[in-house]
Structures are given as structure tokens and as C-alpha cells.
C-alpha positions in Angstrom: -90.2 -3.6 -35.9 -91.2 -4.2 -32.3 -92.5 -7.6 -31.3 -93.9 -8.6 -28.0 -94.3 -12.2 -26.8 -96.6 -13.0 -23.8 -95.3 -16.2 -22.3 -95.1 -18.1 -19.1 -91.5 -19.2 -20.1 -89.7 -16.0 -21.2 -86.3 -17.7 -20.6 -87.1 -20.3 -23.3 -88.0 -17.6 -25.8 -85.0 -15.4 -25.1 -82.5 -18.3 -25.4 -83.8 -19.3 -28.8 -83.7 -15.7 -30.1 -80.0 -15.2 -29.2 -78.7 -17.2 -32.1 -78.7 -17.3 -35.9 -80.7 -15.0 -38.1 -82.9 -13.8 -35.2 -79.9 -13.0 -33.0 -78.3 -11.1 -35.8 -81.4 -9.1 -36.6 -81.9 -8.2 -33.0 -78.2 -7.3 -32.5 -78.3 -5.0 -35.6 -81.4 -3.2 -34.2 -83.5 -4.3 -37.2 -86.2 -5.4 -34.7 -86.7 -5.7 -31.0 -88.4 -8.6 -29.2 -89.6 -8.3 -25.6 -91.3 -10.8 -23.4 -94.0 -10.4 -20.8 -94.7 -13.0 -18.2 -98.3 -13.1 -17.0 -97.1 -14.2 -13.6 -95.7 -10.7 -13.1 -99.3 -9.4 -13.5 -101.0 -11.7 -11.1 -102.2 -10.1 -7.8 -101.9 -13.0 -5.3 -98.9 -14.1 -3.4 -98.7 -17.3 -5.4 -98.7 -15.4 -8.8 -101.6 -17.6 -10.0 -102.3 -17.5 -13.7 -104.6 -20.5 -14.1 -107.6 -22.2 -12.6 -109.9 -25.2 -13.0 -112.3 -25.1 -15.9 -116.0 -24.4 -15.3 -118.0 -27.5 -16.0 -115.2 -29.8 -14.9 -112.7 -31.7 -16.9 -109.0 -32.2 -17.0 -106.3 -29.6 -17.0 -106.2 -25.9 -16.1 -107.3 -22.8 -18.0 -105.3 -19.5 -18.2 -107.2 -16.9 -16.3 -108.5 -13.7 -17.8 -107.2 -11.0 -15.5 -103.4 -11.7 -15.4 -103.3 -12.5 -19.1 -105.3 -9.4 -20.0 -102.9 -7.2 -18.0 -99.9 -8.9 -19.5 -101.2 -8.4 -23.0 -101.9 -4.7 -22.3 -98.4 -4.3 -21.1 -97.0 -6.0 -24.2 -99.2 -3.9 -26.5 -98.0 -0.7 -24.9 -94.6 -1.3 -26.5 -95.9 -2.0 -30.0 -96.5 1.0 -32.3 -99.9 2.0 -33.6 -101.0 -0.4 -36.4 -99.7 -3.5 -34.7 -101.7 -6.6 -34.0 -102.4 -8.9 -31.1 -102.1 -12.5 -32.3 -103.0 -15.6 -30.2 -101.3 -18.8 -31.1 -104.2 -21.3 -31.2 -105.2 -24.5 -32.9 -108.3 -22.7 -34.1 -106.3 -20.0 -35.9 -105.6 -19.4 -39.5 -102.8 -21.6 -40.8 -99.5 -19.8 -40.7 -97.7 -19.7 -44.1 -95.2 -17.7 -46.0 -97.9 -15.3 -47.3 -98.8 -14.5 -43.7 -95.1 -14.1 -42.8 -94.8 -11.5 -45.5 -98.0 -9.8 -44.3 -96.7 -9.5 -40.8 -93.2 -8.3 -42.0 -94.9 -5.2 -43.3 -96.4 -4.3 -39.9 -94.7 -1.9 -37.4 -94.9 -4.7 -34.9 -97.2 -7.3 -33.2 -97.8 -9.2 -30.0 -97.9 -13.0 -29.9 -99.7 -14.6 -27.0 -98.5 -18.1 -26.2 -100.8 -20.4 -24.4 -100.3 -23.3 -22.0 -102.3 -26.0 -20.3 -105.9 -26.3 -21.8 -105.7 -22.9 -23.3 -107.1 -19.4 -22.6 -110.3 -18.3 -21.0 -112.4 -17.9 -24.1 -113.2 -14.3 -23.2 -109.5 -13.4 -23.8 -110.0 -14.4 -27.5 -113.2 -12.5 -27.7 -112.0 -9.3 -26.1 -108.3 -9.0 -27.1 -107.4 -11.1 -30.1 -107.1 -9.3 -33.5 -106.5 -12.7 -35.0 -105.4 -16.3 -34.2 -102.7 -18.3 -35.9 -101.9 -22.0 -36.0 -98.6 -23.4 -37.1 -100.1 -26.8 -38.0 -102.4 -29.6 -37.1 -100.5 -31.1 -34.2 -100.2 -30.7 -30.5 -97.5 -28.7 -28.7 -97.0 -28.4 -25.0 -97.3 -24.6 -25.3 -97.3 -21.7 -27.7 -93.7 -20.7 -27.3 -92.4 -22.9 -30.1 -95.2 -21.6 -32.4 -94.4 -18.0 -31.5 -90.7 -18.6 -32.2 -91.5 -20.1 -35.6 -93.6 -17.0 -36.5 -90.9 -14.6 -35.2 -88.1 -16.4 -37.1 -90.1 -16.5 -40.4 -90.9 -12.7 -40.1 -87.5 -11.5 -39.0 -85.6 -13.1 -41.9 -87.8 -11.1 -44.3 -86.7 -7.7 -42.8 -84.1 -5.8 -44.8 -80.6 -6.4 -43.4 -81.5 -9.6 -41.5 -79.9 -11.9 -44.0 -76.4 -11.8 -45.4 -77.7 -11.9 -49.0 -80.9 -9.9 -49.6 -81.9 -12.4 -52.4 -81.9 -15.4 -50.1 -85.4 -15.0 -48.7 -86.9 -14.6 -52.2 -85.2 -17.9 -53.3 -86.2 -19.9 -50.3 -88.9 -22.6 -50.4 -92.3 -20.9 -50.6 -90.7 -17.5 -51.5 -92.3 -17.8 -55.0 -95.0 -20.3 -54.0 -92.7 -23.2 -54.9 -90.4 -25.6 -53.0 -86.7 -24.7 -53.4 -84.5 -26.4 -55.9 -81.7 -28.8 -54.9 -78.4 -27.3 -53.7 -74.9 -28.7 -54.0 -71.4 -27.8 -52.7 -67.9 -29.1 -53.0 -66.6 -31.7 -53.7 -68.1 -32.3 -57.1 -68.2 -36.1 -56.6 -69.4 -37.7 -53.3 -69.9 -41.5 -52.9 -70.0 -41.8 -56.7 -72.7 -39.1 -57.1 -71.9 -36.1 -59.2 -73.1 -32.5 -59.1 -75.3 -31.8 -62.1 -73.1 -30.6 -64.9 -75.1 -27.5 -65.6 -74.1 -26.1 -62.1 -70.4 -26.2 -62.9 -70.6 -25.0 -66.5 -70.6 -21.3 -65.8 -73.7 -20.5 -67.9 -75.8 -18.5 -65.5 -78.9 -18.4 -67.7 -78.8 -22.2 -68.0 -78.3 -22.5 -64.2 -81.3 -20.2 -63.5 -83.4 -22.2 -65.9 -82.4 -25.5 -64.3 -83.1 -24.3 -60.9 -86.6 -23.1 -61.8 -87.3 -26.4 -63.5 -86.2 -28.4 -60.5 -88.4 -26.2 -58.2 -91.4 -26.7 -60.3 -90.8 -30.5 -60.6 -90.2 -30.9 -56.8 -93.3 -29.0 -56.0 -95.4 -31.1 -58.4 -94.1 -34.3 -56.9 -94.0 -33.4 -53.2 -96.5 -30.5 -52.6 -98.9 -30.4 -55.5 -101.3 -28.4 -53.4 -99.0 -25.4 -53.8 -99.7 -25.4 -57.5 -103.5 -25.0 -57.0 -104.5 -21.6 -58.3 -100.9 -20.7 -59.2 -100.4 -17.7 -61.4 -98.1 -19.4 -63.9 -95.3 -17.4 -65.3 -94.3 -17.5 -68.9 -92.6 -20.8 -69.8 -93.2 -22.5 -66.5 -95.6 -25.1 -67.8 -93.2 -26.0 -70.5 -90.4 -26.3 -68.0 -92.5 -28.6 -65.9 -93.4 -30.8 -68.9 -89.7 -31.0 -69.6 -89.0 -32.1 -66.0 -91.7 -34.8 -66.2 -90.3 -36.1 -69.4 -86.7 -36.2 -68.1 -87.7 -38.1 -65.0 -90.1 -40.6 -66.8 -93.2 -39.2 -65.1 -96.6 -38.7 -66.6 -99.1 -35.9 -66.3 -101.7 -37.5 -68.6 -104.6 -38.9 -66.7 -103.0 -38.1 -63.4 -102.0 -35.0 -61.5 -102.9 -31.8 -63.3 -100.7 -28.7 -63.4 -102.8 -27.1 -60.8 -102.0 -29.8 -58.3 -105.4 -31.5 -58.4 -106.3 -35.1 -59.2 -104.6 -38.3 -58.4 -100.9 -38.9 -59.3 -100.3 -41.8 -61.6 -96.5 -41.4 -61.6 -93.8 -43.8 -62.4 -90.7 -44.2 -60.2 -88.8 -40.9 -60.2 -85.3 -40.7 -61.4 -82.1 -40.9 -59.3 -82.0 -37.2 -58.7 -85.1 -37.4 -56.5 -84.1 -40.5 -54.5 
């Protein structure tokens, strides 16, 4: 996979990509990530990439010409079938499904904005789509671009030490992840759940699925809306609710809708 990032701060992007899963994926040749600085495509001595907005107002707007040339340069390194994606508050909300979608592409270009954003004609002429990482304000699109790259790279074969890790992560199956524990078995008087040290792998798998369902119902019920329930999942969730003295009657539905009338969760959730 070949990924290009158009950014005014290439050093910021490169530093973040040198470590962890991203660094390992790049070092193994699983993917390549290049950066393109629009300043290198400006034509004046000051390498100007922004100007005052028409109509007045605060801030500066990224200019069409240097950004368009930078995007064209980045796109030239991405195989046919790749996309040009602008990081923008107006974009589609980035999630795990989109990360999976992008991981199947031969590559893509991410365009990171700054200041008051892009000249609108850049969106109109060059964006295949726009993505947003959430409803909050960032100083620039670099952090958003890094989030997208990290989420995608870890899905590529060979990027993780264990190929099953990505599938078991939060959102991998539309649910939050289950709780995890490591040694020692007792910490500050709190014990690891007995099922995890009993050696019964079927029971462990069942417990983990139940915890994932219960956590999702409690913390992100919206993820259950429209869920394609697998066999036995609703029964597992009912079991979880009973074990933690929670109620589903007259409250939150299995699909995540409605108001939650839940009693205090048990110690495992505190």
C-alpha cells in the first residue's frame, strides 16, 4: 500500500510514523508513507501557501494553486484506484468500517489542512471524499491524518505480531473489547476472574464475548443499533445484565435505543 500525506508539517508526521505498529509496518515494506509539503510547490520567494479570505474575517485560507500542485505530486505516487481524502469537519465520520474499507485500497492521499481551511474549490475539484475524526477542533489535520494511517496500517497483513489481534480489538466485531488482565493474579485485593485462569478455552471465549456485549450495552449502546446479532449473543447479554444487577425491561433495548434505567453496575465495571 502506498499512502501520501499532504501537510505543512511533514516533520511532525514522519516523527510519529517512526515508532510502534506504524514504524514496524513501514520497516517491513508492508506500506510506504510519503509526505508532500505545499510550500515546495509555491512559486514566490516567500513560499506562500495561504492568503486572507474573500469577504473578510479572521484567519487565513490555504490557496488553491500550491495545494493543487502538492496534491497532484502526492497522487502521482499512489497506484490507480487510490483516493484523495481531505481531512475536514464536514467529512464522513471516520470509524472502523472505513478503516477496513481503506485497507483494501492500493493506496490513498490524505490532505491535512491548517488555519481556516482550504479554498473551497480544492474540495470541489480534487477531493474524492472528506473524512472527520470527530466533532472537535484540532490545530491542523496532521493528527487526524495520523489517526487514519495508524488505523489502516494495523489492518494490513504482517503489521501486527498476532494476526488475530485486529479482529479482537474494540470495534473489530462492532463491539467494545472485553476486559484484559495480566500477572499477578491479585492486585490491591482485586482478583483476576477465575474463568481466565481455569484453562477452559471455550469458557474463556464465552466469558470474553459476554463482557464485550455487556460493556457495549453500558458504554456505547449506539453500537448495537442495527446489529446483526449472532446466535446466542442476546442470551449472553441477558446473562450479563442479570449478573450485574442491571435491567433491560422498560429501559435500553438490545438495539441500543431508548433510555437506560439501570441500577448501579457491579464491581467489575467500577
